[in-house]
N, C-alpha and C positions, 0 to 999 in steps of 0.2 A: 504494500500500500504506500503510495506516494502522495504527499501534500504538494500542491502546485501553487506557486506564488507568481503574482504579476507585480513587477516593481517592488518586490520584497513584501507584498501584502498577500495574505492567504486568500486564494481564490476558490480552491476546491480540492477534492481528493480523487486520485486515479487508482482504481483497483481492477483486479481480474477475477471474474466469476465464471468458472467453467471455461468455455471457449469464447466468452465475451469480455470485452474491456468496458469499464463503466467509469465515467467521469461525472462527479456530482459537485455542484457549486455549494459553497458555504458562505456566500455573500449575496447581498442584494444590490451591491454597487455596480451599475452597468459598465463603469470604466474598467472593471477588473475582468473583462472577457478574456478568454485564453485564445480565441480564434475569431476571425471575422465571420466564420460560419457557425460559431457556437456562442451566441449571445447569452448573457446571464439569465437563468431561469430556474424554477424550482425542480422541474423534471430532469432526471439524469440523462446524460447522453450515452447511449449504448452503442458500441461498435462491434458488430458480430464478425469478428475476424481474429486470426492468430496474431495479426499485426495490431499495433496500437492505433488509436484515432490518428488520422493523417497529421494533425498539428504536432502530436507527440512523436509519431513515427519519423519525423524529420531529423530527430536527434540520434537515430539509430545508425551506427556505422554500416557501411556496405563493403563488399569486395575485400580488399586487402586487410583493412582494419577489422572487419567483422570476423574474418577467418582467424586473425590474430587473437581477438578476444575469445572466440569459441575454443581455440586450442588452450588458452591460458585458464579459462574458467571451467572447462569440461570436467576436470578432476575435483573441483570444489563445489559444483552445483549439479543437481540431478538433471535439470533440463535448462537450456539457455533460452529463456523466453525474452521477448523484447522488454517486458516490464522489469525483469530481473537485470537485464543489461542496462536499462535506463537507471535503475537503482544504483548499480555499480558506478555509473558515470555521474550521478546526480551532484555530488559535491563539487565537481569541476565545471559545471555548466554555468556560464554567465550570459546575461542577456535580459530581455524583457521578461521571459519566463525562466524561473528557476524551480528546483525540485528538492524536497527533503523527505527522507523516509519517515513514516509515522512512528515506527519503532526503530531504534538504532540497530542496524544490521550487523551481523557478525562477519565483518570484513577485515579482521585483524591480519588475515593472510595476504591482503593486498600489499604490493610493494609501492609505498608512497612515492610520488614524484619528488625529485630533488628540489630544494629551495634555491638552488643555484639559478642565476638568471643570465641571459645572454642578450647582447644588443643586436639590433638589425645590422649595423655595419660589420660587427664581428661575424655574424652568420653569413653575410654576403661574401666574406673573405675566408670562410671555413673550408677545410679540406674535403675531399670527395666522400670520406666515410662518416661524415657528421650525422647522417640521418639516424643511425643506431643510437647515438647519444640523445638525439631529439626525442626518440621513442621513450627513452628512460625518463626524460624530463616531463614530457607532455602527454603520454599515452592516455592516462586516465582523465584528461581534460578533453579528449578528442571525440566529442559527441558530434560527429560530422559525417554526412553521407557522401557517396561517390566511391567508385571502384578503385581509383588511383591511389597508390601509397601516399599518405599525407598525415599530418598531425595539425592540431589546432593549439597554438602556443602564444604565450605573452612574451613580447620582446621589449627591451629597454630602448628608450630614445635618449641617447647620451646628451642631447642638447636640451630637450624639454624636461628631462628627468622624470618621464612617465613610462608606464607600462601599457602597451596597446596589444590588441589581439591580431594575430596573423594566421592565415592558412599557409602551411609550408608543404609543398608538393615535391615528390621525386618520381622516379620511374624504375621499373624492372626490365628484365631482358625481353619480355614480350612486346613492350612498347618503347623501343630505344629513342632517346632524345626527346621524350614527350614534353619535358620542361621547355626546351627551346621551341618546339612546335607550337605550344600554347602561347609562349611569349610573343611570337610573330603574329599569331592569329589575334591576340589581344591588341597588339600594336596596330594591325590593320583596322580593327574595330574602332580604336581611339582616333585613327586618322579619318575615319568616316563620320566622326562626331557622335559616335555611340558612347554613352556613359559606361565606363568600366571602373573597377576598383583600382587603387594604386597597386602597382606590381613591379617586381624586380627579379632579374635573373642573377644567380650567384656567380662569382668568378669561376667556380669549377664547372658551371653549367648543369650541375646535378640538382639544384633546387630552384623552384619558382616560388617566390614569396609574395603573397597577396594580402593586403590589409583588409581586415574584416570591416564591412561597411555598416553593420547594424549596432556596433558598440563604439566606445571611445569618442562620443560626441562631446563638444565643448561644454554643453549643459550638464553632462554627466549621466543622463538617463538613456538607457539603451532603447533602440527603436524596435518595434515589432517587425518580424519578417515571416512571411508565409510563402511557400512554393505554390505555384499554380496547380501542381499535382494534388496537394491537399485541398486547395480552394475548390477544386472540381470533385472532391469527395473520394479521391483515389489514394491508395497507399503506394509505397515505392515499387511494389511488384507490378504495378500497372502504369509505370511511367512512360512506356511506349504505346499505350493504348489511348489514342486521342488524335487531335488534328490541330493545325495552326489556326483554323477558324475557331476552334473551341477556345484556344488561348485568347484570341481577340475578343471573343464573347465574355470570357472570364474577366479580362481587364476592363471591358466596358461596364461590367456589373460591379466590380469591387474597387476600381480606381476612382478617386474623387473627380467630380466634373472639372475642377481647376487643373488637374494633371492628366486628364484623359487623352487629350490630343497629343501631348508629348509622349505618353506611354504607347499609344498606338503607332506613332511615327517611329519610335525606337524599336518596337516589335517588328515593324516592316523592314527597317534597315538591318536588324539582327538576322532576320530570315534571309534577306538578300545576301548578306555577307556570308552566312552559313552555306548558302548554295555556291557562292563564288569560291570559298576556300574548301568546299566539300567537307563540312562539319556534319557528320552523320549522327551526332549525339545531342542535338538540340531538343531534348525530350521535356516532359512536363515538369520535371524537377529542376530544370535548368532555366526556368523563368520564375521570378518571384515578385512579391509586393512588399513594400516598406511603408511603415506608418508610425506616427507618434501618438495620435489620438484615436485612430481607427479609420472608419470609412470617410471621415471628414477631411483627412489629408493623405489618404493612401495614394501611392505612386508606384510606378514600375521600378524595381531594383536595378542597379547596374548589371550589365551583361557579364556573364562569367562562364567558365568551362567551354571555351571556344578552341577547337582543335581540328586540324585536318586529319580526320579519321581514315581517309582513303589511303594514307601512307601505310596503315597497318591492316586494314580490312579491304581486300581486293573486291572491287565492284560493290562497295558500300552504298547504302541508300539512306535517305533522310530518316530521322527517328520517328516522325509523325506524318500523318497524311495531309495533303492539300488537294482539294478538288477530288477527294476520294482515292488518291494514289500516293505512294511513296516513290518519288521520282525527283531527279534534278530538273526542276521545272524551268520552262522557257521564260523569257522576259514577259511575254504576254500573260502567262499565268500569274506571275508575280505582280505585274501591274494590276491585274484584275483583283488579286487579293488585297492590294493596297487600297483600291477604290471601294470595293464591296465590303470589306471587313475592317479596314483601318481608317475609314472616313477621310481618305486623301483625294484630292482632285487628280485628274489624269496628269496634268503638268507636274504636280508635286511628286507623284509616284515616279515619274520618269526622271526628274531631277535628283531625287534621293537615290534612285537606282544608279544613276551615273556617278553620283558622289561615292557610292560604295565601290564601284568599278575602279575609279581613279585611286581610291585609297588602297585597294588591293594591288593595283599596278605599281603605286609608289612603294608600298611595303615589299613588293616582289623585288624591286631594285635593291633594297636594303638586305633582303634575304640572300640575293646573289652575292653581294659583297661579303656578307657574313660567312657564307660557305667557303669562299676563297681563303678566309683568314682562320677558319676552324675546320680542318680536315676531318675531325672526328664526327662532324655533323653532315659530312658530304652525302652519305647514302640517304638519310632521312630528308635532308634539305633538298637534294636533287629530286626526290620523289614529290616533295611539296611543290617545287617549282614546276615540275611537269604537270601536276594536278592543277595548279593555279593557271598556268598557261592555257591548258585545255578548256578550263571553265570560262576564262576571259574570252577566248575565241568563240565559245558557244554562246556567250552572253551578247556577242556583237561588239566587243571592244574594238574601236576603230571605225565602227559604223553605228555609233550611238544615236545619231540623229535620223537613222532610217526608221521607217514605220515598223512598229512591233507586229 
């Protein structure tokens, strides 16, 4: 049983009853809602699944981290349920939502994280094998989804003398140079005017460090963050079950009117960019909404997890459907999506598409120079260049003013 807090005020309790997970509010304060889809009410919210309610399921590690936790906990726990794993991680979770076990669990066998701290600058200059040390420091704070090896840690700012939260990613042999791949995809997105988090590539190229965008605000109060996957009522197992039209509809429903146009424009540009760089992992968990108050100021979160997946998965396809298909869609299909679902005029859809094309083209030149200076990236980088070249040709680069 876990007590759930909103800004350190008790909101309710999360329990498991048989195969169901139950969340019950213990407040009548409407500001202490745990999710935009779960307003404060007397009746409990029952989720009939082995997985937690989507807003809590967001904190469950996937892929590399989940396998690591499962191996470490298997000898200590009878069954590794999501609620048990969230209980293990509860003390290290920071943000708008926090969790505390109703009864003190017997976790004396846990290896506590070190109190040692590390600065962002020191991490950027760290040797290749630093990730093992980061696991020792931050493993039990890493309530973060995604299949890639990563941890969620607090790093010192030597100038401001503060601790901020960062997602620290690396890669394994199955996806070589993934950090550099994502670095250049994020760079292309930034060049296209898409909001992205602050990010850095370490000197060793083994780490991609991304500043967490829902904590560390000057006012000190964490923002709410919810993935589109959860806002559409789906758990992580269904993150590929949906469409980009569904994302547009979700943003139209949950983003405040003041931010809606900007959110839909960013969604359109992010989809265009994903098509151009052949990012086949733009699924429902890779879009999210940020808010301070709730629906009154909700906005689209910065774009994240942008990767040229075609480097690793031959003949990869998009994560979600558009117009009923998973395909690398034509300009015409993307223009139609922008106009029909993102409330863009025809001329705006075209100009934003062209902006993304030019951003990828400029970043392609940077990528080519980087490959010549970093031979260890040559294989992955050349594959990225080949992919980007082909997609730009298919998009009509050089003939942008032709009729779609």
